[in-house]
Each structure stands twice: as structure tokens, then as C-alpha cells.
C-alpha positions as CSV (number, residue, x, y, z in Angstrom):
1,M,202.4,14.7,153.4
2,P,201.6,14.6,157.3
3,D,200.1,11.0,158.0
4,H,196.6,12.6,159.2
5,G,195.6,13.4,155.3
6,Y,192.7,15.2,154.3
7,S,189.8,15.4,156.4
8,L,186.2,15.5,154.1
9,R,185.7,19.1,154.9
10,E,189.1,19.8,153.4
11,V,187.8,17.5,150.5
12,Q,184.5,19.2,150.1
13,R,186.2,22.6,149.9
14,M,188.8,21.5,147.5
15,L,186.6,20.1,145.6
16,G,183.6,22.5,145.8
17,V,180.8,19.3,146.3
18,S,178.7,18.8,149.0
19,R,179.3,16.1,151.4
20,S,176.6,13.8,150.1
21,V,178.6,14.1,146.4
22,V,181.8,12.7,148.3
23,E,179.9,9.9,150.0
24,K,178.7,8.9,147.0
25,L,181.7,8.5,145.0
26,V,183.5,6.9,148.0
27,A,180.6,4.4,148.2
28,A,181.3,3.8,144.5
29,G,184.8,2.6,145.0
30,F,186.8,5.4,143.5
31,V,188.8,5.8,146.7
32,S,189.1,4.1,150.1
33,P,189.6,6.9,153.0
34,S,191.6,5.6,156.2
35,G,189.6,5.8,159.3
36,E,186.1,6.1,160.3
37,R,183.3,7.1,158.4
38,R,183.1,10.4,161.1
39,D,186.5,10.8,160.7
40,W,187.4,10.0,157.2
41,R,191.3,10.9,156.0
42,F,192.0,11.1,152.4
43,T,195.4,11.5,150.6
44,F,196.6,13.8,148.1
45,Q,196.0,10.8,145.4
46,D,192.6,10.3,146.7
47,V,191.8,13.8,146.5
48,V,193.1,14.1,142.8
49,M,191.2,10.9,141.8
50,L,188.0,12.2,143.3
51,R,188.1,15.2,141.5
52,T,188.8,13.5,138.1
53,A,185.9,11.1,139.3
54,Q,183.6,14.1,140.0
55,A,184.7,15.8,136.6
56,L,183.9,12.5,134.5
57,R,180.3,12.6,136.1
58,V,180.0,16.0,135.0
59,A,181.0,15.3,131.3
60,G,178.4,12.9,131.1
61,V,180.4,9.2,132.0
62,T,178.4,6.9,133.6
63,P,179.9,5.7,137.6
64,L,179.8,1.9,136.0
65,K,182.3,2.9,133.2
66,I,184.4,5.1,135.7
67,V,184.8,2.9,138.1
68,R,185.9,-0.2,135.4
69,A,188.1,2.6,133.9
70,L,190.2,3.6,137.2
71,D,190.3,-0.2,138.2
72,H,191.5,-1.0,135.1
73,L,194.8,1.7,135.2
74,R,195.2,0.4,138.7
75,K,195.8,-3.1,137.4
76,S,197.6,-2.0,134.2
77,W,200.2,0.5,136.2
78,G,200.2,-1.5,139.2
79,H,203.8,-0.5,140.4
80,E,203.9,2.3,142.9
81,G,203.6,6.0,141.7
82,S,202.6,4.8,138.4
83,L,199.2,6.8,138.2
84,T,200.8,9.9,138.9
85,G,202.0,10.6,135.3
86,V,198.6,9.6,133.1
87,R,196.2,12.1,132.1
88,I,192.3,11.0,131.7
89,A,189.5,12.8,129.9
90,A,186.1,12.0,128.8
91,V,185.8,11.3,125.0
92,G,182.4,11.2,124.3
93,D,181.2,8.4,126.8
94,R,184.4,6.4,127.5
95,V,187.4,7.4,129.8
96,A,190.5,7.9,127.7
97,V,194.1,8.2,128.7
98,R,197.3,9.0,127.8
99,D,200.3,7.9,129.6
100,E,203.9,9.3,129.8
101,A,204.9,7.8,126.6
102,S,202.2,10.0,124.8
103,H,200.5,6.5,124.4
104,Q,196.8,6.7,124.0
105,W,194.2,4.3,125.5
106,D,190.4,3.5,126.6
107,A,191.3,3.0,129.7
108,E,188.1,0.7,130.4
109,T,189.1,-1.7,127.3
110,G,193.0,-1.2,127.2
111,Q,192.4,-0.9,123.1
112,L,194.9,1.8,121.6
113,L,192.9,5.0,120.7
114,L,194.2,7.0,117.5
115,D,192.1,10.3,117.7
116,F,192.7,11.6,121.4
117,D,190.5,14.6,122.4
118,D,193.1,16.4,124.1
119,K,190.8,19.1,125.1
120,P,189.5,17.9,128.7
121,A,186.1,17.7,128.7
122,A,185.7,19.5,132.2
123,S,187.4,22.4,133.6
124,N,188.5,20.2,136.6
125,V,189.4,17.0,134.8
126,A,192.8,16.8,135.9
127,S,195.9,15.3,134.7
128,L,197.8,13.1,137.5
129,Q,200.9,14.7,136.9
130,A,202.3,16.1,140.4
131,P,202.1,19.9,140.0
132,L,204.4,20.8,142.6
133,A,208.0,20.6,140.8
134,K,209.9,23.2,141.3
135,K,211.4,24.4,144.8
136,T,209.2,27.7,145.4
137,R,206.3,25.3,145.0
138,E,207.5,22.6,147.3
139,A,208.2,25.4,149.9
140,A,204.6,26.5,149.5
141,T,203.4,23.1,149.5
142,D,205.3,22.4,152.9
143,L,203.6,25.7,154.5
144,F,200.0,24.4,153.2
145,Y,200.3,21.4,154.8
146,R,201.6,23.5,157.9
147,A,199.0,25.5,157.9
148,R,196.3,22.4,157.4
149,S,197.8,20.8,160.5
150,L,197.6,23.7,162.6
151,E,193.7,24.5,161.8
152,D,192.4,23.0,164.7
153,E,194.7,24.0,167.1
154,D,196.1,27.5,166.5
155,I,193.8,29.1,163.3
156,D,196.0,32.4,163.5
157,A,199.3,30.6,162.9
158,A,197.3,28.5,160.1
159,E,196.2,31.8,158.4
160,A,199.5,33.2,158.4
161,A,201.1,29.8,156.8
162,Y,198.3,30.1,154.4
163,R,199.2,33.7,153.3
164,E,203.0,32.7,153.0
165,A,202.0,29.9,151.0
166,L,200.3,31.9,148.7
167,A,203.1,34.7,148.8
168,R,205.5,31.9,147.5
169,A,203.1,30.7,144.9
170,P,200.0,32.8,144.3
171,D,198.3,30.4,142.1
172,Y,198.0,28.0,144.5
173,T,194.3,27.5,144.3
174,D,194.0,25.5,147.3
175,A,195.8,27.5,149.5
176,S,193.5,30.3,148.4
177,L,190.3,28.2,149.4
178,N,191.8,27.1,152.6
179,L,192.5,30.6,153.7
180,G,189.3,32.0,152.3
181,G,187.5,29.3,154.8
182,I,189.2,30.6,157.7
183,L,188.1,34.1,156.4
184,V,184.3,33.2,156.3
185,D,184.6,31.1,159.4
186,T,185.9,34.1,161.0
187,E,183.1,36.5,159.5
188,R,185.9,38.4,157.6
189,F,183.8,38.0,154.5
190,D,185.4,41.2,152.4
191,D,189.1,39.8,153.1
192,A,187.8,36.0,151.9
193,I,186.0,37.4,148.9
194,A,189.4,39.4,147.8
195,I,191.7,36.3,148.4
196,Y,188.9,34.3,146.3
197,R,188.9,37.0,143.6
198,D,192.8,37.1,143.8
199,A,192.8,33.6,143.0
200,L,190.4,34.1,139.8
201,R,193.2,36.1,138.1
202,Y,195.3,33.0,137.5
203,R,192.1,30.5,137.1
204,P,189.5,33.1,135.2
205,N,185.6,31.5,135.9
206,D,187.0,28.5,137.8
207,P,183.3,27.3,139.5
208,V,184.5,26.3,142.7
209,L,186.4,30.0,143.2
210,L,182.9,31.3,141.8
211,F,180.8,29.0,144.3
212,N,182.9,29.9,147.5
213,I,182.6,33.9,146.4
214,G,179.2,33.4,146.5
215,V,178.9,31.9,150.1
216,A,180.8,34.8,151.7
217,L,178.7,37.1,149.6
218,E,175.6,35.3,151.2
219,D,176.9,34.8,154.4
220,S,177.4,38.7,154.3
221,G,174.3,39.5,153.6
222,R,174.5,40.7,150.0
223,F,172.3,38.5,148.0
224,R,171.8,39.6,144.8
225,E,175.8,39.5,144.5
226,A,175.9,36.2,145.6
227,L,173.2,35.3,143.2
228,R,175.7,36.6,140.4
229,S,178.3,34.9,141.5
230,Y,176.0,31.6,141.7
231,E,174.7,32.1,138.4
232,R,178.6,33.0,136.8
233,C,179.1,29.5,138.5
234,V,176.2,27.2,137.2
235,A,177.0,29.5,133.6
236,H,180.5,27.3,133.6
237,A,179.5,24.6,135.3
238,P,175.7,23.7,135.1
239,D,175.8,20.4,137.0
240,F,177.6,22.3,139.9
241,A,174.7,21.0,142.3
242,D,174.9,23.3,145.4
243,A,175.2,26.4,143.0
244,H,172.1,25.6,142.3
245,F,170.6,25.0,145.6
246,N,171.9,27.8,147.1
247,A,170.5,30.0,144.2
248,A,167.1,28.4,144.6
249,R,167.1,29.1,148.6
250,I,167.9,33.0,148.0
251,H,165.2,33.2,145.5
252,E,163.0,31.6,147.6
253,E,164.1,34.0,150.5
254,L,163.8,37.0,148.0
255,G,160.2,35.9,146.5
256,E,161.3,34.9,143.2
257,A,159.4,31.7,143.0
258,T,159.8,30.9,139.6
259,K,163.7,31.4,139.5
260,A,163.8,29.1,142.9
261,I,161.9,26.5,141.5
262,R,164.2,26.5,138.0
263,H,167.1,26.2,140.3
264,F,165.6,23.6,142.7
265,N,164.8,21.5,139.8
266,A,168.3,21.2,138.2
267,Y,169.6,20.7,141.4
268,R,167.3,17.5,141.8
269,V,167.8,16.3,138.4
270,I,171.6,16.7,139.1
271,M,171.4,14.8,142.5
272,K,169.1,12.3,141.1
273,R,171.4,11.5,138.0
274,Q,174.7,11.1,140.8
275,D,172.3,8.5,142.5
């Protein structure tokens, strides 16, 4: 990966959360990005850890338990690269881990678990196993990193590289999200929506994709369609705060006060829970 790492904007896009949520996860100690606050840079491992932490929060695990669990993992698997082979999920109010040897542990206490729930507590509670093993995927990853490095200096070349990455790995969701972001930023909303919807073929009902479809529809003035996408998003991820907030704004603009209040209230509850 390039030395400059992921920017905060890219992390927000990949996780589908607001800047304030990422800042709270950083403040809680889940990761320590390099650089000044205004120019934070995150590693790939940072992104995976933030995604896991956010998913555990959505699943109802308290921030204190998550911090303790991840700290225990770092100490238990202290050698370089050791966390890339473990799977993390919420089991009730605990954080549970399965390692490469299929041992099952309580991440906070280190106790052996005999009844590990194999189903993830949220759709984006991710395995820390690196997903880019095959050569075609590695080539797509190289193109993805090249595209990211080009975004600030040559947006057309960045777009072309993202498209080539998706040609090699059509299910590469991060490439779809970044390409869609470029298309939205350049007001090619229909193209962006097509990219996001194509990505849904590989990750049906993915909340981040549904949220981004909603943003593209909203920016293009199709408010009712945007609302349907935001509603689908929160149906699959009830604690997706930004989707509630955007839906509330649209309902308010359309004069639908009751529906707006419902989403604003949901947004406030979620944000208070994350404090």
C-alpha cells in the first residue's frame, strides 16, 4: 500500500459513517492514524479495525468492552501480522474471537469459549483475514491504490484505474464506492447509481451501498427514490445514523413533519449511544 495511506474521506466512504463517528472511534483508542488531525492517514489494518469496532458498537457491545478486547488481542498476538488471521464477532455483550487454529476465545478475558456463534452480529463484522489472495485480486488492489493516489492530481486517470480494477474484480466493493464517489462529485449521478447497483449484485442489501445510492439520488433531485434507498439502508442497518439524518432532512423539505421527527429522533438516539 502507498505510504500515504487512506485519508479520512476515504475511510468515511468505505465505512459508511460520518466524520464524527470515525473521530470518536479514534478518540476511543481503536487506532492511531498518522499525521495531524486535519490530515490523518489510516493503514489498511486501521480500516479493518475501525470497521470491526463500528460493527461491534452497532451490535450493542460497549466501547469499553471493545477497547479492552482489542487491547487484549494486540497483547496476546504481539508478533507482526498476527491479527490478520483472526475473526471477531459479538456474542451477546461479549467480543469473541476465532483464531487460525480454530480456537475460540473471549477476547476480553482470554477464556476458552465452547459455543462460539459463527454468525456475525452485523453485516460488516469482518474477518481480519486478508481477502486479496489471488493474483487477479492483487492486480485489482494495485490498480485501486494507484487510483487513490491519482485522485487529487488526475481524476480522469483515477477513474480509469478504478474501472480497470472492477473489470478484474467486479466484486471489489471499495473500488465501486470510490469510483461512485468520483462520479457523484462530477455530477454524473446516473453513472454512480449504476456502479453502486452493480455492486449490490455481489453484496445484496449492503447498507453502505444503499446509503450511497440514496446520496446520489438525493443530489440528482430524486427525493422519493432517495428516501426509498435510505429506508432500505436503515431496514438492514437500523443504527445507520447518517441514513436516518438524510431521510429526516428530505421528509422535512417535503413537509412530512411526522416522518422527519421519527428519523431525527432515531439519529439522536444513535449518536447519544455512541458518545
